Every structure is written in C-alpha cells, then in structure tokens.
C-alpha positions, 0 to 999 in steps of 0.5 A: 500500500502506498504510504509516500506520495510526493506528486499529486494533481489537486482540483481546488474550488473556492466558495461562491459569494452569496447573492445580495437581497432585494427587499423593502422594509415594511411595518404597520402604518409604513408599508414602504419604509425603504430598501433593506436588502442585505449583502451576500457573504464572501465565499471561502478561500482555499489556502495551502499552509506549510506544516512541518509535521506533514511529510507526504502528499498522500492525503491529496492522492486519495482525495484530490477534489477540495472545495471551500464553502459558499457564502450565504445570501443576504436577507431583509432587515439589512441582514448580511449573509454569513461568509463561507468558511476558508478551507486550509490544506496543510502541505509538507515543507518544500512543496512546489505549486505548479499550474497544469502547464508546469509554471511555478505558482509558489515555492512553499518553504518554512513553517506557516508559509501560505498560498491562496490556491483559490480565491473565494467569490465576492458577495453581491450587494443588496439593494440597501447598499445600492440605494442613493439619492437618485436611486432611492428604491432599487428593485434589484440586487447584485449576484455573488461572484463564483469562486475561483476554480483551478487545477494545480500540481503539488510537488514535494522537494525535500528540504535537506542540507545534505543529499546522499546519492549512489547505487542501490544497496550502497549503504545510504540508509545505513549511513543515515541511521548511524549519523542521526536518529532516523530508522529507515528500512535496511536490507541486503537487496536492491531498492530496499529504500522506496522513499527519501529518508530524512535525518537530523545530525548534530555536529558541534554547534551545527545542526543540519538535515541529511537525506538519501535518494533511492534508486539511482541507476544508469538511465535514472534521469530518463525514468529508469528505476526510481531515480526520476521520481526522487531526484527532485529531492536533492535540488535544495541540498547544499552538498552532494555525498557520493556513497560508493560501495567498496564491497559490491558483489557485482563483478561488472561494477567498481566504485569509480565507474559507479561514481561516473555513472551517477555524475552523468545522471546528475548532469542529465537531470541538470541544475546541480553542477554548482553543488560541492561533492564529497565521496564516501567509501563505505563498507571498509569493515570488510577486508576486500572493501578496505583494500579497494578503498586504499587502491582508488582513494588516490585517483579520487583525490586527484580528481579533486574530491574530498574522500572519507573512508567509513563503515556504518556497521563498525561506526568508523570514520563517522565523526570526521565525516559528520564535522566535514559536512557540518563545515560545508553546510555552515559555509553555504548558509553564511554565503546565502544572502540574508532575507530582507524584511518584507516590503510593500511595493506600490505599483500605481497604474498609469494615468491613461490606464482605463482598466479594460481593453476593446479589440475586434475578434475577426473570427467571431466578428464581435468587439470583445471587451476584457477587463477586471471590472466589466467582467466582474460587473457582468457576473454580478448582474441578474439578466432577468431583471431589466433594472439590473441590466440598466444599472450594468449599462450605466456602470459600463457607460461611466467606465468609458466602454462606449467611447472606446467602442466608438474609437474601435469603429463599432457601429449600431447593431455590431456584436459586443462580447464582454468576457473570455471566449468560453464565457462571454455575454454577447449583445447587439450594441446601441451607440447611445448607451444612455439607455441606462439611468441617464435615458430612463431618468427615474428608474429605481425611484419611488415617489412614495418614499419621498418626504411629504410636501407641506400643505401650502406647497401642495395647494400651490401645486394644485392651483398650478395644475388647474390653471394649466388645464384651463389654459389648454381648454381655452386654447382648444378649438374643435372647429 
C-alpha cells in the first residue's frame, strides 16, 4: 500500500459569494419604509499552509477534489449573509505549486508559509447598499461572484542540507541511521529504500538535515528505476555525498565507474553542477572493501574530491565525516544572502490606464471587451431583471466602454462580447448607451418614499395644475 506520495494533481474550488437581497422594509402604518436588502457573504478561500509535521502528499492522492464553502445570501432587515468558511490544506515543507502547464505558482518553504490556491467569490450587494439619492428604491440586487476554480500540481522537494546519492544497496540508509536518529528500512537487496529518508545530525554547534535518494541507476534521469521520481529531492541540498560501495558483489561494477555513472545522471537531470561533492567509501569493515578503498582513494583525490573512508556497521570514520559536512553546510548558509524584511511595493497604474481593453475578434466578428471590472460587473448582474441590466449599462457607460467602442469603429447593431471566449455575454450594441439611468431618468425611484410636501406647497401645486388645464381648454378649438 502506498504510504509516500510526493506528486499529486489537486482540483481546488473556492466558495461562491452569496447573492445580495432585494427587499423593502415594511411595518404597520409604513408599508414602504425603504430598501433593506442585505449583502451576500464572501465565499471561502482555499489556502495551502506549510506544516512541518506533514511529510507526504498522500492525503491529496486519495482525495484530490477540495472545495471551500459558499457564502450565504443576504436577507431583509439589512441582514448580511454569513461568509463561507476558508478551507486550509496543510502541505509538507518544500512543496512546489505548479499550474497544469508546469509554471511555478509558489515555492512553499518554512513553517506557516501560505498560498491562496483559490480565491473565494465576492458577495453581491443588496439593494440597501445600492440605494442613493437618485436611486432611492432599487428593485434589484447584485449576484455573488463564483469562486475561483483551478487545477494545480503539488510537488514535494525535500528540504535537506545534505543529499546522499549512489547505487542501490550502497549503504545510504545505513549511513543515515548511524549519523542521526532516523530508522529507515535496511536490507541486503536492491531498492530496499522506496522513499527519501530524512535525518537530523548534530555536529558541534551545527545542526543540519541529511537525506538519501533511492534508486539511482544508469538511465535514472530518463525514468529508469526510481531515480526520476526522487531526484527532485536533492535540488535544495547544499552538498552532494557520493556513497560508493567498496564491497559490491557485482563483478561488472567498481566504485569509480559507479561514481561516473551517477555524475552523468546528475548532469542529465541538470541544475546541480554548482553543488560541492564529497565521496564516501563505505563498507571498509570488510577486508576486500578496505583494500579497494586504499587502491582508488588516490585517483579520487586527484580528481579533486574530498574522500572519507567509513563503515556504518563498525561506526568508523563517522565523526570526521559528520564535522566535514557540518563545515560545508555552515559555509553555504553564511554565503546565502540574508532575507530582507518584507516590503510593500506600490505599483500605481498609469494615468491613461482605463482598466479594460476593446479589440475586434475577426473570427467571431464581435468587439470583445476584457477587463477586471466589466467582467466582474457582468457576473454580478441578474439578466432577468431589466433594472439590473440598466444599472450594468450605466456602470459600463461611466467606465468609458462606449467611447472606446466608438474609437474601435463599432457601429449600431455590431456584436459586443464582454468576457473570455468560453464565457462571454454577447449583445447587439446601441451607440447611445444612455439607455441606462441617464435615458430612463427615474428608474429605481419611488415617489412614495419621498418626504411629504407641506400643505401650502401642495395647494400651490394644485392651483398650478388647474390653471394649466384651463389654459389648454381655452386654447382648444374643435372647429
């Protein structure tokens, strides 16, 4: 049964925003007390958070579909809907988030590091929030926005200072078990280790982590064995340790050739050329192993390698190796630039940035409007409500969409699409976008909500209306 997973495809969906409410306050002796529709609640986010107690992506391998809860709709009496609950997904330290095309979206390193994988939708405004001096009783509310849905890929790259590489059964797991408190599976057959093992080593005042990469054989960078699956786990290391078996029972192998083969695989994988190397000649407790180590050590040192002869079984040479690795790790840490304090970078928009674009789509023969505001406004509009459609027209007109359509050459009756090709609202454009509130003038107003006029003013108005009616009658001549 699979217990370790370091790559999964995850389907996340944030919560939808709740719809706003269109309501009018009513009570005894006051049947039309004004709009009191509440706003919809915000949809929940889907957030990835690093938890160092988590070591595998197994949970998402079995349950790859994750969704946050939706926001609740608003209600009358100015009651706003409840926000959706955020969905927090814990991931191991060193998780890389990619999109379907392989582009890196986030590199999550460090306890508590977060990444919002899906943004919850905004809640729609109720008619109480849409009321104004001009529009005193809106008969509509805005719809909640849908939450963000996306497919992402999670890849785990182990966060370790030292990486042990070598052929199967070279003794990497045994070496980790004696250098640290880790207890990996150890046996006398190849591919015993099926998952990367991590251990924590203390050498003097330096504490560092050490990991091994299982299954490196010729062709590993192209997918043979297990190497391709786990080579990513050495990308973050500060030093590579070649563990060579000086007592191999395979007659066609020798430690120097093993070193050359593994180096070629690392070269083919790429990105590890700048890491310092150390060679460990393991299993010198066996007589033939010690003799072979004495023979090949001068050749390896001529190549520039720092060589250590050790025995994981007899526990010889481990102290020198541990302190040597600690020194390299300390130098690598000191060479890293210090992390600067978080700075807020303000990038103001250009003064001529309209926030949207208008282009002509020759294939669909429509003028396509793209922009965050127009597309969001379309998503929030209830197209079954004429007043809501008019409100959308007003907003687009004020934003300058009509002017840009005219400059782009649009004429009456031309098709206009707002949004992406697969999810756009298409309509026939009329040059006078004043078909919104500017044309209808009093849409959304309710004179019953206006303050009562004084008695003297009502009397003067009645007298003026009577005089106008008499004047029209006197001027009328049926013959």
